[in-house]
N, C-alpha and C positions, 0 to 999 in steps of 0.2 A: 477203625481201619478194617478191611476185610481181607480173606485169603487170597483174592484176586491181586490185590494191591502187593501183598508180599511176594506172590509167585512172580508178578511182573518185574517187581524190583530186582529180585535175585537174576532173573533172566537179563535184565537190562545191564546189570553190571558185568555179568559173564560175557555177554556179547561186547561191551566195550573193551573188556580186557582182551577178548579174542583167544583165551585159553583158560585152562583150570590151573590153575596151579595148586638150669632149675635151681629156680630156688624158691623157697616158700615165702611169698612177700605179698601177701594181701594188705590192702590199706582200706580201711573204714572210715566213715564220716557220719557227723549229726549236724543238722542245721535246726536249732530251735526256731518254733513256729513265729516268735516275737521277731524273728531276723529276716522273714520272707516277705515278698510283697503281696502274696495273696493269703497269708495267715495259715499255710500249709506246713506241716513238719516234714522234712526231707532226711532221710538217712539211707546209708547202704554201704556197698563194698564192691571192690575188684576182687575176684577170685585169681589168684596168681599161684601157679605151681610149674608149668612147663608148656612150651608149645606142642601142638597137636595132641591135645588131651580133649577128648570128646565131651561135651556136656548136653544133657537133655532138658526138656522142660515139660512136666507131666502133672497129672491130678492123682493123688492118693485118695481113694474113694474111703468114705465112711465104713466102718467094719466093727462087727460084734465079736468078742473074744471069749473063750471059754476060761473058767478059773485055770490057773496055772500057766496059761499060754505066756511065752517070754519073747522079748526083742533079743536077737541074738546079732552080735557084731562079728562078722567074719573076720574083720581085720586086726581085732586084738583079743576076741573071746569075752568083751563086755556082755552082760545079759542083764535084763531088767524086766520085771513083770509088766505086761500090756494091760492097758485100762479096759474094764468091761466093754467099753465102747469107744473106739478111735473116730475123732472127728475127720472130716474130709478136710485135705490141705493141698495146696499147690507145692510143687517142688522142683529143684534144678539138680537132679543127681548125676553122678557119674555112671558110666556105662559097665563097670567091672566090680559088682557087689562083692565078689570075693575078696577085693582089696578095700572094701569099704563102700558104704552107699553114698555119704556125702550129699544129703538132701540140700543143704546149703541155705536155701532161701525160700520163703513162701507166706501165703496167707492161709489161716485156717477159717472154717465157716463161722468163728465167733468173731471174726475181725482181729485176731492176734496174727501179727506179722513177725518175722524172724530173719536175722542175717546171722549165720553161724558157720565160721568163725574167723576172727584175725588171730592166728597163731602167734604165741609169745613164751618166753621161757623165763624163770626165776634164775638167779644167779647160782653157782655151784654152792656156796655156803648154806643158802637157804634149802635148796635140794637134799643136802646131807641131813637136815633136819626134818625135812618133810617132802620125801622123793614122790615123784608122780609113780601112780600104780599102773603096771603093765595092762591089766584087764579093767581098767576104770573108764570113766566117761571120756570119749574123744569127740573130736569134730565129726568123725565119720558117723555117729549115732545122733548127735546133738539134736538137730532139727527133726529128725525121725521119731525121737523119744518124747520132745517137748510139744511140738505143734499139734499133734493128735490128742494130746491129754490136758490142754488147759482152755480156760474160758477168758482168762485175762493176762495181761503182760505179766504182771506182779506175781500171779500165779506160776507163770514160767520161770521167774528168776527163784522163787521159792522152791519148785521142783528141782532145778539144777542144784540149789543148794542142798537139798534133802540127799541128793544122789551122790554129790561129792562128799558130803559128811559121812554117808554110810559106805560107799563103794569106792570113794577116791576118784581122782581125775588122772587120766592117762598122760595129759599134757597141759600146758599152759594155753589159756585160750581167752579172747575178748568176745562177748557175746552182746548183741542188741536185741531187744524185744519190745514191741510196741503195740498199743491199741488206741482206742479213742481217748483215753486219759494222758497219753503220753508216751516217751521213750524211757526204757530201762537200759543202762550201760553197765555190763557185769565183767569184772576180770576175774578168771579162775587162775590164782596166783602159783599155787604149788599142789602138793597131792591132796591136800584137805582144807586149804585155804582160798578164801573168796571174799570179794567186797562187790557190792553192786549199788548204784545210786539211780534215783530218778532224775533224769537229765534236765537240766534248767532250760526253761523256753526261750531265754534271753541270751544263750550261748551257742557256739559252734564248736566242733572237734574234728581233728584229722588224726587218725591213729594207725599207722602201720605197725609191724610186728614187735612191739615191746609195750611194756605197762606204763600207763600215764596218770593214773589217779594220784593226786597229791594228799591234801587235807580233806578228810571226811568227818561229818558229824555223826559219830557212832551212837549218840543218843537219840538222833532223830529216826525212829523206827518206822515212821511212816514213809519215809523216803530213802532210807538205807537199810541194807540187808548185808551182814558180814559174818564171816566165821568167828568164833570166840576166841580163836588163839592168834589172830592175824599179827597183832603186836608182839605177842609172846614168842612166837616162831622167830621173828625178825631180832628180838633181842637175844634168843638162845643161839642164833646164827652168827651174832656179832654184827649184823648189818643194819640194825636199827638206827635210822636217822630222822633227825627233826629239822624242820625249816621254820624259821620264825617261831620257834618253841613249840611246834605241833608236829606230831608223827606223819612223816611223809612216806606214803605206800609205795610209789614207785621207785624212789631213791633207796628204799630199804630192800625191795625185792628184785630189782633190775641188775642183770650184768651191764657192763659198759655199752653204751649206745654204739651200734655200728654204723658205718657210712651210709649203708642202704636205707636204713631206718631214717637217719637224720635228713637224707636229700628229700625223701617223700613227705616227712612231716613239716619240713621247713618249706618246700615248694607248695604243699597243700595249704598251709595257713596263709602264705603269702598270696596264694590263688583267690581264696575268699576274703582276705583283708590285706590288700596291697600296703596299707599304711601300718601293718604290724611291725613291731621293733624286733622280731626274732632274727636270727642270723644263721646262715648255714654251720657257723662254728659252735653254736650254743651245745652245751653238754647235756642239757636236759629242756624238755619242752613240756609245759603245762597242758593238761587235757583240756581245760575249760577256756575258750578263747572268746573275745568280743570283737565286735565291729559296729560302725555306725551305717554300713552299706546294707541297703536291703537286697536279698539274694533271691534268686529264682531257680526253677527246674533246669533251666539252661546253664546256670552256673555250677549246679551240681554236676551235670553231665561234662561240662568243661573241665572240671576237677578230675573227674575219672579219665579224661584224655590228655591229662596235664603231662607234658614233656619239658618243662622247664621254661616255658615261654615267659618272656620278660625278665628271666634271670640270667646271670652270668655263668650258667652251667649248660653242658650239653648232654644228652643221653648216651649212656655207655655203648648202647647197641649202635650207635652212629660212628663208632671210632673206625671200623673196617671202611664205611663208606667215605670217611674222610681221609682214607689212606694210611691209617695208623695202627692197622692190624687189630688182633683182639685184645681185650683188656688183659693186662698181666700185673705188673707192680703197681703199687699205689702211686709212685712217681710218674709212671708212664700214664696213668689215668687223670693226671692233674687236668682239671676243667670239665672233667666227664663225671657223672654220677648216675645212680639207679633212679629212673623215673617212676611215677605212679602208673603211666601207660608205658608199659614194657613188653617184651616178646613172650613173658610168661603168663599173661593174662587170658584166661580161659572163657570167662563171662564176667559181666558186671551187671548189678542190679541197683536201683533207686527206688526206694517206697516213698510215695508222696501222699501223705495222710492229710485228708481234708475234713473239716468239720461238718460239712454238708452231705458227706457221703456216709451212709448208714454202715454200722458194724457188720450187718449181714451181707454187705457187698465187700466186706474188708476193711471199711472205712478209708478207703483210698485206692491208688493206682500203683502197680509195680511196674516200673519201666525197665525192661530186660534187654541187654545186649548179649546174646549168646555169640562166643567168640571175642575177638578183641574189640573195643568200642573204638579203637584208633581209627579203623575203617569199616566198622559195622554199626548199624542203625541200633537205636532204642526203640522198642516196641511196647505199647502199653497194655496192661491186664489188670481188670478188675478182680477182686478177690472171690467172687462169687462164680466164676466161670466153672463149667463142668466138663471142659474139654480142652485140649491144646492142638495147635497146628501140627500135621501129621510129619512135616519135615523135621519138627522137634523130637520125634520119637525114634529116629535112625540111631542105633547103638553100635555102629561099626567102629573099630579102633583104627582105621585106615580111611582114606579118602573115599567118600560115597556121594555121588552126585545128586541123591536124593535128600542128603542131609543137610539141614540149615547150618549146623556148625561147620561143617567141613567146606561148604560152599564160601561161606563169609571168611572163614580163617584162611583160604587159599586166595581170595582176593586180597586180604590184608597183607599176606606174605607177599605176593605179586607187587602191590603198591609200595610197601616198605622197602623192598630190595631194588626199586627202580624209582626213586624220588624224582630224577630229572624227567623220565618220560611220563609219569603220571601227575606229578605236582600235587595239587590239592583238589583235583576234579572230583575225586570219589568222595571224599569227606564232605566237600561243599554240597554235593547231591544229597548226601545223608542228612545233612543239617537242614536242607530246604524240606525234606520229607518229614523230618521230625517236627518242624515249626508247623506243617500242615496237621500232622497227627495230633498235635497238642490242642490245637483248636478243635479238631474233630472229637477228640476225647472228652473236652469240656462239655461238649454237646451230648455225647453219649452218657457221661456221668449224670446229667441233668435228666435224661430221658429214662435212664435205668432206675434211678433214685425215684422218679415219679411213679414208675410202675411198681417198685417194691411195696408201696404203701396199700396197693389195691390188688396186685397180682404177682407174687413172689416168683411164681413159675415163668411168667411171661417176662419178669424182670432178668432172670437167669437166661432165658432163651435169647433175649436181646443182647445180653453180654457175650453169650457164645457166638451169635450171629455177626457181632461186630470184631471178632477176633483178628 
């Protein structure tokens, strides 16, 4: 797709509307390649914090550094040595670096992709034994430190593990990192404890803000990376739990699951596998899920737009529209719950990793929805692009007509507040455009891949031209 199409799309929606118009709750997912119709691996996340929080999409250029140069996180004081040479990577940062950069998601030039992070927290007993470190590694630094420094996903996990061991973690987080060899899923559990696994190709997972790892084979050094004391800390804290005679990480490290996490993991699993036996009342949900259904990119997008379709629940943000006022007591909220697609979503991204796309092109496509995907489109970008559309660069913290984020966010606000007036006309139009772009992107992938073998510069220019 080209810039003209994007510009016309925004203008069309604004004309149709006739005017312009918090909670930390990210939801991640992974779908293994054995479960997809085309053999691609799908993974990604909704980034949730608050409404009216601008996100941009930029390229971080490759750069050489002098000895002693440091990465410095203005949000919490974390510092870490920069590599001699930082690799180029794409990023989806905030616009207030003094509060943290939050590069969040992207491809680097070696085909490593990353989504960082889904926030989580260990229970209070664990944190008394291994507390988070104030100036340790946080989400605000994660992608900025890892993506420019590694050539494989496993190297990325190993570098995070090294940093957490040496400097500690400022918070609990779930990180997903991938390359042509597959996806790694990592839980940073407490100040110095972590476990990562190579995600199975025949499973899927949905993971909002709590830990989900159950039994892990710590002896499988090829597919598991873990801190030495992960069991010991749980035993010392008095929270160590076994299920079927084996150490269970999530049940040992988690606090009690709250309703917002339960509603999202439950609805997410049911969205990808309607035949799943999970229920809304389950106390715990396992990370690794199975299905006989073959899934698609459209299923992944539908997951990130999920608002309890087909379930006996309604979104909390619909209470006022139903004449029931704002959510208050648990009893007053009966029948309503917190959905994956909620008013706090600032952007959502899906990595579609394909075996026939070279690592130099990212190994796949990032489908990016800046603003809430409830009423904003997903646009595709290869990993070898060298520029992004100028409307993604506007860094205003208030409405700006030249900003992609503010344009689509105000469209979403208008549609969400006036469901009777707009119905599904906006999202229906988005879906039509996305279907067209998916077909066009398949053609672009083939053309750029072919060019890559003979003329890498021309391949990059082609990827840029089709932005």
